[in-house]
Each structure stands twice: as C-alpha cells, then as structure tokens.
ZASEKE-34852 format. One record per atom (N, C-alpha, C, O, CB): atom name; x, y, z; residue number from 1. Coordinates in steps of 0.1 Angstrom, whole numbers, m for minus. Glycine has a CB too. Layout:
BEGIN
{site 'CA'; {X; Y; Z}; NUM};
...
This chain:
BEGIN
{site 'N'; {m81; 99; 116}; 1};
{site 'CA'; {m71; 89; 115}; 1};
{site 'C'; {m58; 96; 110}; 1};
{site 'O'; {m58; 104; 101}; 1};
{site 'CB'; {m75; 78; 105}; 1};
{site 'N'; {m47; 91; 115}; 2};
{site 'CA'; {m34; 97; 111}; 2};
{site 'C'; {m30; 91; 98}; 2};
{site 'O'; {m34; 80; 94}; 2};
{site 'CB'; {m23; 93; 122}; 2};
{site 'N'; {m22; 98; 91}; 3};
{site 'CA'; {m16; 93; 78}; 3};
{site 'C'; {m5; 83; 81}; 3};
{site 'O'; {1; 84; 92}; 3};
{site 'CB'; {m11; 105; 69}; 3};
{site 'N'; {m1; 75; 72}; 4};
{site 'CA'; {9; 65; 74}; 4};
{site 'C'; {22; 71; 78}; 4};
{site 'O'; {29; 66; 87}; 4};
{site 'CB'; {11; 56; 61}; 4};
{site 'N'; {26; 82; 71}; 5};
{site 'CA'; {39; 88; 74}; 5};
{site 'C'; {39; 95; 88}; 5};
{site 'O'; {49; 95; 95}; 5};
{site 'CB'; {43; 99; 64}; 5};
{site 'N'; {27; 100; 92}; 6};
{site 'CA'; {26; 105; 106}; 6};
{site 'C'; {28; 94; 116}; 6};
{site 'O'; {34; 96; 127}; 6};
{site 'CB'; {13; 112; 108}; 6};
{site 'N'; {22; 83; 114}; 7};
{site 'CA'; {22; 71; 123}; 7};
{site 'C'; {37; 67; 124}; 7};
{site 'O'; {42; 64; 135}; 7};
{site 'CB'; {14; 59; 118}; 7};
{site 'N'; {44; 66; 113}; 8};
{site 'CA'; {58; 62; 113}; 8};
{site 'C'; {66; 72; 121}; 8};
{site 'O'; {75; 67; 128}; 8};
{site 'CB'; {63; 60; 99}; 8};
{site 'N'; {64; 85; 119}; 9};
{site 'CA'; {72; 95; 127}; 9};
{site 'C'; {69; 94; 142}; 9};
{site 'O'; {78; 94; 150}; 9};
{site 'CB'; {68; 109; 122}; 9};
{site 'N'; {56; 92; 145}; 10};
{site 'CA'; {53; 91; 159}; 10};
{site 'C'; {59; 78; 165}; 10};
{site 'O'; {64; 79; 176}; 10};
{site 'CB'; {37; 90; 161}; 10};
{site 'N'; {59; 67; 157}; 11};
{site 'CA'; {64; 55; 162}; 11};
{site 'C'; {79; 56; 164}; 11};
{site 'O'; {85; 51; 174}; 11};
{site 'CB'; {61; 43; 152}; 11};
{site 'N'; {86; 63; 155}; 12};
{site 'CA'; {101; 65; 156}; 12};
{site 'C'; {103; 72; 169}; 12};
{site 'O'; {113; 69; 176}; 12};
{site 'CB'; {106; 72; 144}; 12};
{site 'N'; {95; 82; 172}; 13};
{site 'CA'; {97; 90; 184}; 13};
{site 'C'; {94; 81; 197}; 13};
{site 'O'; {101; 82; 207}; 13};
{site 'CB'; {88; 102; 185}; 13};
{site 'N'; {85; 73; 196}; 14};
{site 'CA'; {82; 64; 207}; 14};
{site 'C'; {93; 54; 209}; 14};
{site 'O'; {97; 51; 221}; 14};
{site 'CB'; {68; 56; 204}; 14};
{site 'N'; {100; 49; 199}; 15};
{site 'CA'; {111; 41; 200}; 15};
{site 'C'; {123; 48; 207}; 15};
{site 'O'; {130; 42; 215}; 15};
{site 'CB'; {115; 35; 187}; 15};
{site 'N'; {125; 61; 203}; 16};
{site 'CA'; {135; 69; 209}; 16};
{site 'C'; {132; 71; 225}; 16};
{site 'O'; {141; 70; 233}; 16};
{site 'CB'; {136; 83; 202}; 16};
{site 'N'; {119; 73; 228}; 17};
{site 'CA'; {115; 75; 242}; 17};
{site 'C'; {118; 62; 250}; 17};
{site 'O'; {122; 63; 261}; 17};
{site 'CB'; {100; 79; 242}; 17};
{site 'N'; {114; 51; 244}; 18};
{site 'CA'; {117; 38; 250}; 18};
{site 'C'; {132; 36; 253}; 18};
{site 'O'; {136; 32; 263}; 18};
{site 'CB'; {111; 25; 242}; 18};
{site 'N'; {140; 40; 243}; 19};
{site 'CA'; {155; 40; 244}; 19};
{site 'C'; {160; 48; 256}; 19};
{site 'O'; {168; 44; 263}; 19};
{site 'CB'; {161; 44; 231}; 19};
{site 'N'; {154; 60; 257}; 20};
{site 'CA'; {157; 69; 268}; 20};
{site 'C'; {154; 62; 282}; 20};
{site 'O'; {161; 63; 291}; 20};
{site 'CB'; {150; 82; 267}; 20};
{site 'N'; {143; 55; 282}; 21};
{site 'CA'; {139; 48; 294}; 21};
{site 'C'; {149; 36; 297}; 21};
{site 'O'; {152; 34; 308}; 21};
{site 'CB'; {124; 43; 293}; 21};
{site 'N'; {153; 30; 286}; 22};
{site 'CA'; {163; 19; 288}; 22};
{site 'C'; {176; 25; 294}; 22};
{site 'O'; {183; 19; 302}; 22};
{site 'CB'; {166; 11; 275}; 22};
{site 'N'; {180; 36; 288}; 23};
{site 'CA'; {193; 43; 293}; 23};
{site 'C'; {192; 47; 308}; 23};
{site 'O'; {202; 47; 315}; 23};
{site 'CB'; {196; 55; 284}; 23};
{site 'N'; {180; 50; 312}; 24};
{site 'CA'; {177; 55; 326}; 24};
{site 'C'; {177; 43; 336}; 24};
{site 'O'; {177; 46; 348}; 24};
{site 'CB'; {164; 63; 326}; 24};
{site 'N'; {177; 31; 331}; 25};
{site 'CA'; {175; 19; 340}; 25};
{site 'C'; {186; 19; 350}; 25};
{site 'O'; {183; 16; 362}; 25};
{site 'CB'; {174; 6; 332}; 25};
{site 'N'; {198; 21; 347}; 26};
{site 'CA'; {209; 20; 356}; 26};
{site 'C'; {208; 7; 364}; 26};
{site 'O'; {209; m4; 359}; 26};
{site 'CB'; {209; 32; 365}; 26};
{site 'N'; {208; 8; 377}; 27};
{site 'CA'; {206; m4; 386}; 27};
{site 'C'; {192; m5; 391}; 27};
{site 'O'; {190; m8; 403}; 27};
{site 'CB'; {216; m3; 398}; 27};
{site 'N'; {182; m2; 383}; 28};
{site 'CA'; {168; m3; 386}; 28};
{site 'C'; {164; m17; 390}; 28};
{site 'O'; {171; m26; 386}; 28};
{site 'CB'; {160; 2; 375}; 28};
{site 'N'; {154; m18; 398}; 29};
{site 'CA'; {149; m32; 402}; 29};
{site 'C'; {146; m40; 389}; 29};
{site 'O'; {141; m35; 379}; 29};
{site 'CB'; {137; m31; 411}; 29};
{site 'N'; {147; m54; 390}; 30};
{site 'CA'; {145; m62; 379}; 30};
{site 'C'; {131; m61; 374}; 30};
{site 'O'; {129; m63; 362}; 30};
{site 'CB'; {148; m76; 384}; 30};
{site 'N'; {121; m59; 382}; 31};
{site 'CA'; {107; m59; 378}; 31};
{site 'C'; {105; m48; 367}; 31};
{site 'O'; {99; m50; 357}; 31};
{site 'CB'; {98; m56; 390}; 31};
{site 'N'; {110; m36; 369}; 32};
{site 'CA'; {109; m25; 359}; 32};
{site 'C'; {118; m27; 348}; 32};
{site 'O'; {115; m24; 336}; 32};
{site 'CB'; {111; m11; 366}; 32};
{site 'N'; {130; m33; 350}; 33};
{site 'CA'; {140; m35; 340}; 33};
{site 'C'; {134; m45; 329}; 33};
{site 'O'; {134; m43; 317}; 33};
{site 'CB'; {153; m41; 345}; 33};
{site 'N'; {128; m56; 335}; 34};
{site 'CA'; {122; m66; 326}; 34};
{site 'C'; {111; m60; 318}; 34};
{site 'O'; {109; m64; 306}; 34};
{site 'CB'; {117; m78; 334}; 34};
{site 'N'; {103; m52; 324}; 35};
{site 'CA'; {91; m46; 317}; 35};
{site 'C'; {96; m37; 306}; 35};
{site 'O'; {90; m38; 295}; 35};
{site 'CB'; {83; m38; 327}; 35};
{site 'N'; {106; m28; 308}; 36};
{site 'CA'; {111; m19; 298}; 36};
{site 'C'; {117; m27; 287}; 36};
{site 'O'; {116; m24; 275}; 36};
{site 'CB'; {121; m9; 304}; 36};
{site 'N'; {125; m37; 290}; 37};
{site 'CA'; {132; m45; 280}; 37};
{site 'C'; {121; m52; 271}; 37};
{site 'O'; {123; m54; 259}; 37};
{site 'CB'; {141; m56; 286}; 37};
{site 'N'; {111; m57; 277}; 38};
{site 'CA'; {100; m64; 270}; 38};
{site 'C'; {93; m54; 261}; 38};
{site 'O'; {90; m57; 249}; 38};
{site 'CB'; {90; m71; 280}; 38};
{site 'N'; {90; m42; 265}; 39};
{site 'CA'; {85; m31; 258}; 39};
{site 'C'; {93; m28; 246}; 39};
{site 'O'; {88; m26; 235}; 39};
{site 'CB'; {83; m19; 266}; 39};
{site 'N'; {106; m27; 248}; 40};
{site 'CA'; {116; m24; 237}; 40};
{site 'C'; {115; m35; 227}; 40};
{site 'O'; {115; m32; 215}; 40};
{site 'CB'; {130; m23; 242}; 40};
{site 'N'; {115; m48; 230}; 41};
{site 'CA'; {115; m59; 220}; 41};
{site 'C'; {102; m59; 213}; 41};
{site 'O'; {102; m61; 201}; 41};
{site 'CB'; {117; m72; 227}; 41};
{site 'N'; {91; m56; 220}; 42};
{site 'CA'; {78; m55; 213}; 42};
{site 'C'; {78; m44; 203}; 42};
{site 'O'; {72; m45; 192}; 42};
{site 'CB'; {67; m54; 223}; 42};
{site 'N'; {83; m33; 207}; 43};
{site 'CA'; {84; m21; 198}; 43};
{site 'C'; {92; m24; 186}; 43};
{site 'O'; {89; m19; 175}; 43};
{site 'CB'; {89; m8; 205}; 43};
{site 'N'; {103; m31; 187}; 44};
{site 'CA'; {111; m35; 176}; 44};
{site 'C'; {103; m43; 166}; 44};
{site 'O'; {104; m41; 154}; 44};
{site 'CB'; {123; m43; 180}; 44};
{site 'N'; {95; m53; 171}; 45};
{site 'CA'; {87; m61; 163}; 45};
{site 'C'; {76; m53; 156}; 45};
{site 'O'; {72; m56; 144}; 45};
{site 'CB'; {81; m72; 171}; 45};
{site 'N'; {70; m43; 163}; 46};
{site 'CA'; {59; m35; 158}; 46};
{site 'C'; {64; m26; 147}; 46};
{site 'O'; {56; m22; 138}; 46};
{site 'CB'; {53; m27; 169}; 46};
{site 'N'; {77; m23; 146}; 47};
{site 'CA'; {83; m14; 136}; 47};
{site 'C'; {79; m19; 122}; 47};
{site 'O'; {76; m11; 114}; 47};
{site 'CB'; {97; m13; 138}; 47};
{site 'N'; {81; m32; 120}; 48};
{site 'CA'; {78; m38; 107}; 48};
{site 'C'; {63; m37; 104}; 48};
{site 'O'; {59; m34; 92}; 48};
{site 'CB'; {81; m53; 107}; 48};
{site 'N'; {54; m38; 114}; 49};
{site 'CA'; {40; m37; 112}; 49};
{site 'C'; {37; m23; 108}; 49};
{site 'O'; {29; m20; 99}; 49};
{site 'CB'; {32; m42; 125}; 49};
{site 'N'; {43; m13; 115}; 50};
{site 'CA'; {40; 1; 112}; 50};
{site 'C'; {44; 4; 98}; 50};
{site 'O'; {37; 11; 90}; 50};
{site 'CB'; {48; 11; 123}; 50};
{site 'N'; {55; m1; 93}; 51};
{site 'CA'; {60; 1; 80}; 51};
{site 'C'; {52; m6; 69}; 51};
{site 'O'; {52; m2; 57}; 51};
{site 'CB'; {74; m3; 79}; 51};
{site 'N'; {44; m16; 73}; 52};
{site 'CA'; {36; m23; 64}; 52};
{site 'C'; {23; m15; 60}; 52};
{site 'O'; {16; m18; 50}; 52};
{site 'CB'; {32; m36; 69}; 52};
{site 'N'; {20; m5; 68}; 53};
{site 'CA'; {8; 3; 66}; 53};
{site 'C'; {m5; m5; 67}; 53};
{site 'O'; {m15; 0; 62}; 53};
{site 'CB'; {8; 10; 53}; 53};
{site 'N'; {m5; m16; 74}; 54};
{site 'CA'; {m17; m24; 77}; 54};
{site 'C'; {m23; m18; 89}; 54};
{site 'O'; {m20; m20; 101}; 54};
{site 'CB'; {m13; m39; 79}; 54};
{site 'N'; {m33; m10; 86}; 55};
{site 'CA'; {m39; m1; 97}; 55};
{site 'C'; {m44; m10; 109}; 55};
{site 'O'; {m42; m6; 120}; 55};
{site 'CB'; {m51; 7; 91}; 55};
{site 'N'; {m51; m21; 106}; 56};
{site 'CA'; {m57; m29; 117}; 56};
{site 'C'; {m45; m35; 126}; 56};
{site 'O'; {m46; m35; 138}; 56};
{site 'CB'; {m66; m41; 111}; 56};
{site 'N'; {m35; m40; 119}; 57};
{site 'CA'; {m24; m46; 127}; 57};
{site 'C'; {m16; m35; 135}; 57};
{site 'O'; {m12; m37; 146}; 57};
{site 'CB'; {m14; m53; 118}; 57};
{site 'N'; {m15; m23; 129}; 58};
{site 'CA'; {m9; m12; 135}; 58};
{site 'C'; {m16; m9; 149}; 58};
{site 'O'; {m10; m7; 159}; 58};
{site 'CB'; {m8; 1; 126}; 58};
{site 'N'; {m30; m8; 147}; 59};
{site 'CA'; {m38; m5; 159}; 59};
{site 'C'; {m36; m16; 170}; 59};
{site 'O'; {m35; m13; 182}; 59};
{site 'CB'; {m53; m3; 155}; 59};
{site 'N'; {m36; m28; 166}; 60};
{site 'CA'; {m35; m39; 175}; 60};
{site 'C'; {m21; m38; 183}; 60};
{site 'O'; {m21; m40; 195}; 60};
{site 'CB'; {m36; m52; 168}; 60};
{site 'N'; {m11; m35; 175}; 61};
{site 'CA'; {3; m34; 181}; 61};
{site 'C'; {4; m22; 191}; 61};
{site 'O'; {9; m23; 202}; 61};
{site 'CB'; {14; m34; 171}; 61};
{site 'N'; {m2; m11; 186}; 62};
{site 'CA'; {m1; 1; 195}; 62};
{site 'C'; {m10; m2; 208}; 62};
{site 'O'; {m6; 3; 218}; 62};
{site 'CB'; {m7; 13; 188}; 62};
{site 'N'; {m21; m8; 206}; 63};
{site 'CA'; {m29; m12; 218}; 63};
{site 'C'; {m21; m21; 228}; 63};
{site 'O'; {m21; m18; 240}; 63};
{site 'CB'; {m42; m19; 214}; 63};
{site 'N'; {m14; m30; 222}; 64};
{site 'CA'; {m6; m39; 231}; 64};
{site 'C'; {6; m32; 237}; 64};
{site 'O'; {8; m33; 249}; 64};
{site 'CB'; {0; m52; 222}; 64};
{site 'N'; {12; m23; 230}; 65};
{site 'CA'; {23; m15; 235}; 65};
{site 'C'; {18; m6; 246}; 65};
{site 'O'; {25; m4; 256}; 65};
{site 'CB'; {31; m7; 224}; 65};
{site 'N'; {6; 0; 244}; 66};
{site 'CA'; {1; 9; 254}; 66};
{site 'C'; {m3; 1; 267}; 66};
{site 'O'; {m1; 7; 278}; 66};
{site 'CB'; {m11; 16; 248}; 66};
{site 'N'; {m8; m11; 265}; 67};
{site 'CA'; {m10; m19; 277}; 67};
{site 'C'; {2; m22; 285}; 67};
{site 'O'; {3; m22; 297}; 67};
{site 'CB'; {m17; m32; 273}; 67};
{site 'N'; {13; m24; 277}; 68};
{site 'CA'; {26; m26; 284}; 68};
{site 'C'; {32; m14; 291}; 68};
{site 'O'; {38; m14; 301}; 68};
{site 'CB'; {37; m31; 273}; 68};
{site 'N'; {29; m2; 284}; 69};
{site 'CA'; {32; 11; 290}; 69};
{site 'C'; {24; 13; 303}; 69};
{site 'O'; {30; 18; 313}; 69};
{site 'CB'; {29; 22; 281}; 69};
{site 'N'; {12; 9; 303}; 70};
{site 'CA'; {3; 9; 315}; 70};
{site 'C'; {10; 1; 327}; 70};
{site 'O'; {11; 5; 338}; 70};
{site 'CB'; {m11; 4; 313}; 70};
{site 'N'; {15; m11; 323}; 71};
{site 'CA'; {21; m20; 333}; 71};
{site 'C'; {34; m14; 338}; 71};
{site 'O'; {37; m14; 350}; 71};
{site 'CB'; {23; m34; 326}; 71};
{site 'N'; {42; m8; 329}; 72};
{site 'CA'; {55; m1; 333}; 72};
{site 'C'; {52; 10; 342}; 72};
{site 'O'; {59; 12; 353}; 72};
{site 'CB'; {62; 4; 320}; 72};
{site 'N'; {42; 18; 339}; 73};
{site 'CA'; {38; 29; 348}; 73};
{site 'C'; {34; 24; 362}; 73};
{site 'O'; {38; 30; 372}; 73};
{site 'CB'; {27; 37; 341}; 73};
{site 'N'; {25; 14; 362}; 74};
{site 'CA'; {21; 8; 374}; 74};
{site 'C'; {32; 3; 383}; 74};
{site 'O'; {33; 6; 395}; 74};
{site 'CB'; {11; m4; 372}; 74};
{site 'N'; {42; m4; 376}; 75};
{site 'CA'; {53; m9; 383}; 75};
{site 'C'; {62; 2; 389}; 75};
{site 'O'; {66; 2; 400}; 75};
{site 'CB'; {61; m19; 374}; 75};
{site 'N'; {64; 12; 380}; 76};
{site 'CA'; {73; 23; 385}; 76};
{site 'C'; {67; 31; 397}; 76};
{site 'O'; {75; 36; 405}; 76};
{site 'CB'; {75; 33; 374}; 76};
{site 'N'; {54; 31; 397}; 77};
{site 'CA'; {48; 38; 409}; 77};
{site 'C'; {47; 30; 421}; 77};
{site 'O'; {46; 35; 432}; 77};
{site 'CB'; {34; 42; 405}; 77};
{site 'N'; {48; 17; 419}; 78};
{site 'CA'; {47; 8; 431}; 78};
{site 'C'; {60; 4; 438}; 78};
{site 'O'; {61; m1; 449}; 78};
{site 'CB'; {41; m6; 427}; 78};
{site 'N'; {71; 7; 431}; 79};
{site 'CA'; {85; 4; 436}; 79};
{site 'C'; {89; 15; 445}; 79};
{site 'O'; {90; 27; 442}; 79};
{site 'CB'; {95; 2; 425}; 79};
{site 'N'; {93; 12; 458}; 80};
{site 'CA'; {97; 22; 467}; 80};
{site 'C'; {110; 29; 464}; 80};
{site 'O'; {112; 41; 467}; 80};
{site 'CB'; {99; 17; 480}; 80};
{site 'N'; {120; 22; 457}; 81};
{site 'CA'; {133; 27; 454}; 81};
{site 'C'; {134; 31; 439}; 81};
{site 'O'; {145; 30; 434}; 81};
{site 'CB'; {144; 18; 457}; 81};
{site 'N'; {123; 36; 434}; 82};
{site 'CA'; {123; 39; 419}; 82};
{site 'C'; {130; 53; 417}; 82};
{site 'O'; {125; 63; 423}; 82};
{site 'CB'; {109; 40; 414}; 82};
{site 'N'; {141; 54; 409}; 83};
{site 'CA'; {147; 66; 407}; 83};
{site 'C'; {138; 76; 399}; 83};
{site 'O'; {131; 72; 390}; 83};
{site 'CB'; {160; 64; 399}; 83};
{site 'N'; {138; 88; 403}; 84};
{site 'CA'; {128; 98; 398}; 84};
{site 'C'; {130; 100; 382}; 84};
{site 'O'; {120; 100; 375}; 84};
{site 'CB'; {130; 112; 404}; 84};
{site 'N'; {143; 100; 378}; 85};
{site 'CA'; {145; 102; 363}; 85};
{site 'C'; {140; 90; 355}; 85};
{site 'O'; {136; 91; 344}; 85};
{site 'CB'; {160; 103; 361}; 85};
{site 'N'; {140; 78; 361}; 86};
{site 'CA'; {134; 66; 354}; 86};
{site 'C'; {119; 66; 355}; 86};
{site 'O'; {113; 63; 345}; 86};
{site 'CB'; {139; 53; 361}; 86};
{site 'N'; {113; 70; 366}; 87};
{site 'CA'; {99; 72; 366}; 87};
{site 'C'; {94; 82; 356}; 87};
{site 'O'; {84; 80; 349}; 87};
{site 'CB'; {94; 76; 380}; 87};
{site 'N'; {101; 93; 354}; 88};
{site 'CA'; {98; 103; 345}; 88};
{site 'C'; {99; 98; 330}; 88};
{site 'O'; {90; 101; 322}; 88};
{site 'CB'; {107; 115; 346}; 88};
{site 'N'; {109; 89; 328}; 89};
{site 'CA'; {111; 83; 314}; 89};
{site 'C'; {99; 73; 312}; 89};
{site 'O'; {94; 73; 301}; 89};
{site 'CB'; {124; 76; 313}; 89};
{site 'N'; {95; 66; 321}; 90};
{site 'CA'; {85; 56; 320}; 90};
{site 'C'; {71; 64; 317}; 90};
{site 'O'; {63; 60; 309}; 90};
{site 'CB'; {83; 47; 333}; 90};
{site 'N'; {69; 75; 324}; 91};
{site 'CA'; {57; 83; 322}; 91};
{site 'C'; {57; 89; 308}; 91};
{site 'O'; {46; 89; 302}; 91};
{site 'CB'; {56; 94; 333}; 91};
{site 'N'; {68; 93; 303}; 92};
{site 'CA'; {69; 98; 289}; 92};
{site 'C'; {65; 87; 279}; 92};
{site 'O'; {58; 89; 270}; 92};
{site 'CB'; {83; 104; 286}; 92};
{site 'N'; {71; 75; 281}; 93};
{site 'CA'; {68; 64; 272}; 93};
{site 'C'; {53; 62; 273}; 93};
{site 'O'; {46; 60; 262}; 93};
{site 'CB'; {75; 51; 276}; 93};
{site 'N'; {47; 61; 284}; 94};
{site 'CA'; {33; 58; 286}; 94};
{site 'C'; {25; 69; 279}; 94};
{site 'O'; {15; 66; 272}; 94};
{site 'CB'; {29; 56; 300}; 94};
{site 'N'; {28; 81; 281}; 95};
{site 'CA'; {20; 92; 275}; 95};
{site 'C'; {21; 92; 260}; 95};
{site 'O'; {11; 94; 253}; 95};
{site 'CB'; {26; 106; 281}; 95};
{site 'N'; {33; 89; 254}; 96};
{site 'CA'; {34; 89; 240}; 96};
{site 'C'; {26; 78; 234}; 96};
{site 'O'; {19; 80; 224}; 96};
{site 'CB'; {48; 87; 236}; 96};
{site 'N'; {26; 66; 240}; 97};
{site 'CA'; {18; 54; 236}; 97};
{site 'C'; {3; 57; 237}; 97};
{site 'O'; {m5; 53; 228}; 97};
{site 'CB'; {22; 42; 243}; 97};
{site 'N'; {m1; 63; 248}; 98};
{site 'CA'; {m15; 66; 250}; 98};
{site 'C'; {m20; 76; 240}; 98};
{site 'O'; {m31; 74; 234}; 98};
{site 'CB'; {m17; 71; 265}; 98};
{site 'N'; {m12; 86; 237}; 99};
{site 'CA'; {m16; 96; 228}; 99};
{site 'C'; {m18; 90; 214}; 99};
{site 'O'; {m28; 93; 207}; 99};
{site 'CB'; {m6; 108; 227}; 99};
{site 'N'; {m8; 82; 210}; 100};
{site 'CA'; {m9; 75; 197}; 100};
{site 'C'; {m21; 66; 196}; 100};
{site 'O'; {m29; 66; 186}; 100};
{site 'CB'; {4; 68; 193}; 100};
{site 'N'; {m23; 59; 207}; 101};
{site 'CA'; {m35; 50; 207}; 101};
{site 'C'; {m48; 57; 205}; 101};
{site 'O'; {m57; 53; 198}; 101};
{site 'CB'; {m36; 42; 220}; 101};
{site 'N'; {m49; 69; 212}; 102};
{site 'CA'; {m62; 76; 211}; 102};
{site 'C'; {m63; 82; 197}; 102};
{site 'O'; {m75; 84; 193}; 102};
{site 'CB'; {m62; 87; 221}; 102};
{site 'N'; {m53; 86; 191}; 103};
{site 'CA'; {m54; 92; 178}; 103};
{site 'C'; {m57; 82; 167}; 103};
{site 'O'; {m62; 85; 156}; 103};
{site 'CB'; {m41; 99; 174}; 103};
{site 'N'; {m53; 69; 170}; 104};
{site 'CA'; {m56; 58; 160}; 104};
{site 'C'; {m70; 53; 161}; 104};
{site 'O'; {m75; 46; 152}; 104};
{site 'CB'; {m46; 47; 162}; 104};
{site 'N'; {m77; 55; 172}; 105};
{site 'CA'; {m90; 50; 174}; 105};
{site 'C'; {m101; 60; 171}; 105};
{site 'O'; {m113; 57; 172}; 105};
{site 'CB'; {m92; 45; 189}; 105};
C-alpha cells in the first residue's frame, strides 16, 4: 500500500496530466470534451478525499476516476477525427489512473 504522501504526490501528477488533456482539447468533438471535463471535475472533488487520508474513500474515488479514464480512452479510440496529441494525452491520463489503482489494491 502506498503512503499518504505518495498518494497525494501521484494524485497531483494525475491532476496535471488531466490538465494537459484539457489543454489538448482544442476543437475536439463534444463527446471527448465532455468526458475530459467530467474527469477534471471529479478529480477536483477527489482532491479533498485524497487529502483526508481516508484510505477506503481514496480507493473508491480512484476506482471511479479510472473507470472514467477507461471511458475517455474508449471514446478517443472510437472517434475518426481524433487528434493524435489528444489521444496521447488521454492515454497518459488513463495509464496514470490505472497504475495508481493497481498500487492501491
């Protein structure tokens, strides 16, 4: 299990990665835009949970975020006009969330 400060550091990095995906949106299709924006809002809410050090709630939030990352990745791969840099950003977000999820379980 990761220590609380490690979880907070990883989560800060995940938020930065989500921010990079938001910046890469440009004129992306609404479906992926909505998904990334929702992921960003959820990550903001999860920040308080991560800082609370409530291990069970942290795991629940990370699981939820990872599911949203799965959805973003699925959408990014299904859109024919998906910009490569945005797809790469979505893939990084998903990878970071998946890695944290696996380290918490």
